[in-house]
C-alpha positions as semicolon CSV with decimal commas, in nm:
position;residue;x (nm);y (nm);z (nm)
1;M;13,293;11,614;19,762
2;E;13,086;11,379;19,549
3;D;12,725;11,473;19,481
4;K;12,505;11,178;19,566
5;F;12,134;11,179;19,637
6;L;11,915;10,947;19,842
7;I;11,537;10,940;19,825
8;V;11,378;10,781;20,131
9;A;11,014;10,684;20,090
10;H;10,750;10,496;20,287
11;S;10,441;10,307;20,175
12;Q;10,254;10,481;19,892
13;G;10,523;10,748;19,895
14;N;10,730;10,497;19,699
15;F;10,508;10,561;19,395
16;F;10,617;10,927;19,417
17;A;10,981;10,828;19,469
18;E;10,966;10,604;19,162
19;D;10,803;10,878;18,952
20;I;11,048;11,145;19,070
21;F;11,342;10,919;18,996
22;N;11,214;10,846;18,645
23;Q;11,177;11,219;18,573
24;L;11,530;11,309;18,682
25;P;11,786;11,390;18,416
26;E;12,005;11,089;18,337
27;D;12,315;11,236;18,504
28;I;12,119;11,290;18,827
29;Q;11,965;10,941;18,807
30;Q;12,316;10,797;18,795
31;R;12,388;10,964;19,131
32;T;12,054;10,890;19,300
33;R;11,941;10,592;19,505
34;I;11,611;10,504;19,674
35;L;11,555;10,345;20,014
36;A;11,197;10,219;20,026
37;F;11,019;10,134;20,348
38;S;10,721;9,902;20,302
39;P;10,689;9,977;19,929
40;F;10,379;9,927;19,716
41;T;10,596;9,912;19,404
42;N;10,885;9,702;19,279
43;F;11,039;9,998;19,092
44;Q;10,972;9,856;18,746
45;G;11,229;9,984;18,497
46;I;11,473;10,109;18,762
47;S;11,796;9,912;18,792
48;S;11,803;9,704;19,111
49;D;12,134;9,859;19,217
50;K;11,959;10,197;19,246
51;Y;11,711;10,099;19,518
52;D;11,670;9,879;19,820
53;Y;11,387;9,831;20,063
54;L;11,277;9,711;20,403
55;L;10,960;9,504;20,403
56;R;10,775;9,279;20,646
57;E;10,589;8,979;20,510
58;D;10,279;9,076;20,708
59;D;10,274;9,449;20,630
60;F;10,006;9,610;20,408
61;P;10,192;9,596;20,076
62;S;10,251;9,223;20,106
63;R;9,889;9,167;20,204
64;L;9,761;9,369;19,909
65;K;10,006;9,247;19,643
66;N;9,736;9,062;19,445
67;L;9,544;9,383;19,374
68;P;9,594;9,558;19,039
69;A;9,866;9,827;19,038
70;I;10,033;9,680;19,349
71;A;10,376;9,544;19,264
72;V;10,554;9,448;19,583
73;P;10,902;9,295;19,558
74;E;10,794;8,933;19,525
75;D;10,882;8,714;19,824
76;Q;11,162;8,948;19,921
77;H;11,072;9,012;20,283
78;N;11,379;9,111;20,479
79;L;11,228;9,195;20,818
80;P;11,056;8,969;21,068
81;S;10,680;8,986;21,119
82;W;10,528;9,239;21,354
83;P;10,348;9,109;21,666
84;G;9,972;9,104;21,618
85;N;9,983;9,092;21,239
86;F;9,924;8,721;21,210
87;I;9,550;8,753;21,144
88;Q;9,500;8,650;20,782
89;S;9,258;8,919;20,678
90;F;9,251;9,223;20,452
91;F;9,349;9,444;20,744
92;P;9,625;9,313;20,972
93;G;9,547;9,288;21,342
94;D;9,776;9,579;21,434
95;R;9,730;9,835;21,156
96;D;9,965;10,076;21,332
97;S;10,256;9,843;21,261
98;H;10,271;9,990;20,909
99;K;10,371;10,334;21,039
100;I;10,725;10,450;20,956
101;E;10,790;10,485;21,330
102;N;10,773;10,107;21,356
103;Y;11,062;10,087;21,115
104;L;11,280;10,364;21,258
105;D;11,173;10,508;21,596
106;I;11,396;10,316;21,835
107;N;11,268;10,504;22,141
108;Q;10,894;10,445;22,122
109;Y;10,862;10,101;22,286
110;P;10,980;9,971;22,624
111;Q;11,341;9,862;22,600
112;G;11,373;9,490;22,536
113;S;11,011;9,442;22,428
114;Q;10,945;9,245;22,111
115;E;10,840;9,564;21,931
116;D;11,153;9,746;22,049
117;L;11,376;9,466;21,919
118;L;11,200;9,466;21,580
119;V;11,230;9,843;21,544
120;E;11,598;9,827;21,642
121;E;11,657;9,556;21,382
122;S;11,490;9,754;21,104
123;F;11,674;10,071;21,212
124;E;12,008;9,888;21,197
125;Q;11,921;9,734;20,861
126;A;11,826;10,082;20,731
127;K;12,169;10,214;20,829
128;V;12,341;9,925;20,650
129;K;12,126;9,967;20,340
130;I;12,197;10,340;20,327
131;Q;12,570;10,270;20,343
132;E;12,540;10,005;20,071
133;L;12,324;10,225;19,849
134;M;12,554;10,526;19,882
135;N;12,875;10,331;19,827
136;F;12,912;10,400;19,457
137;D;13,116;10,622;19,231
138;S;12,896;10,922;19,165
139;G;13,045;10,972;18,821
140;I;13,140;11,334;18,873
141;N;13,307;11,428;18,550
142;Q;13,663;11,554;18,523
143;Q;13,548;11,908;18,438
144;E;13,364;11,945;18,772
145;Q;13,667;11,812;18,958
146;T;13,897;12,058;18,780
147;I;13,673;12,355;18,861
148;N;13,661;12,266;19,228
149;Q;14,034;12,195;19,268
150;G;14,202;12,433;19,507
151;L;13,879;12,548;19,669
152;E;13,875;12,281;19,941
153;N;14,076;12,497;20,183
154;S;13,910;12,826;20,100
155;S;13,693;12,952;20,385
156;D;13,577;13,264;20,203
157;S;13,408;13,101;19,905
158;F;13,128;12,865;19,824
159;F;13,183;12,673;19,501
160;G;13,426;12,945;19,397
161;L;13,189;13,235;19,459
162;P;13,304;13,492;19,716
163;I;13,075;13,527;20,014
164;N;12,994;13,858;20,174
165;N;13,002;13,761;20,541
166;D;12,810;14,071;20,645
167;N;12,481;13,959;20,497
168;D;12,545;13,604;20,370
169;I;12,483;13,676;20,003
170;F;12,692;13,576;19,708
171;Q;12,891;13,835;19,519
172;V;12,964;13,774;19,154
């Protein structure tokens, strides 16, 4: 099994995702991707094949992109606008539209409503982006593959270590 990692972040959490990614050892960075919901950063210095995002033109990050330290992916909106966010002000008309639920919770709005359709679209796009992000060769080196050969069918070991089934601890 290939070891791949996905960091999923929302809003200001993308600053943390970016910082965590940059502090990972190089070999872990090569196997890690980021899916950013409504990011306040454009992941400066991180290769564009290592992250993707979902962003509405009218969401907070896009509205605040002219402030210092806000680096939204420029004109890269890939989701339609949220109903009620058309007021051109510092705070959008429906501030709750920024919540992660409005990107992923497909059961929170009446079926067929405009909000329901928008959440379903972002949910489907998130699934596609995850598949795209995770479709890469993890770069597991030959040594790791050699060590793990022959263990795939072993039910009494975990990474080659025998398991004591009585108390679920490893025995060395």
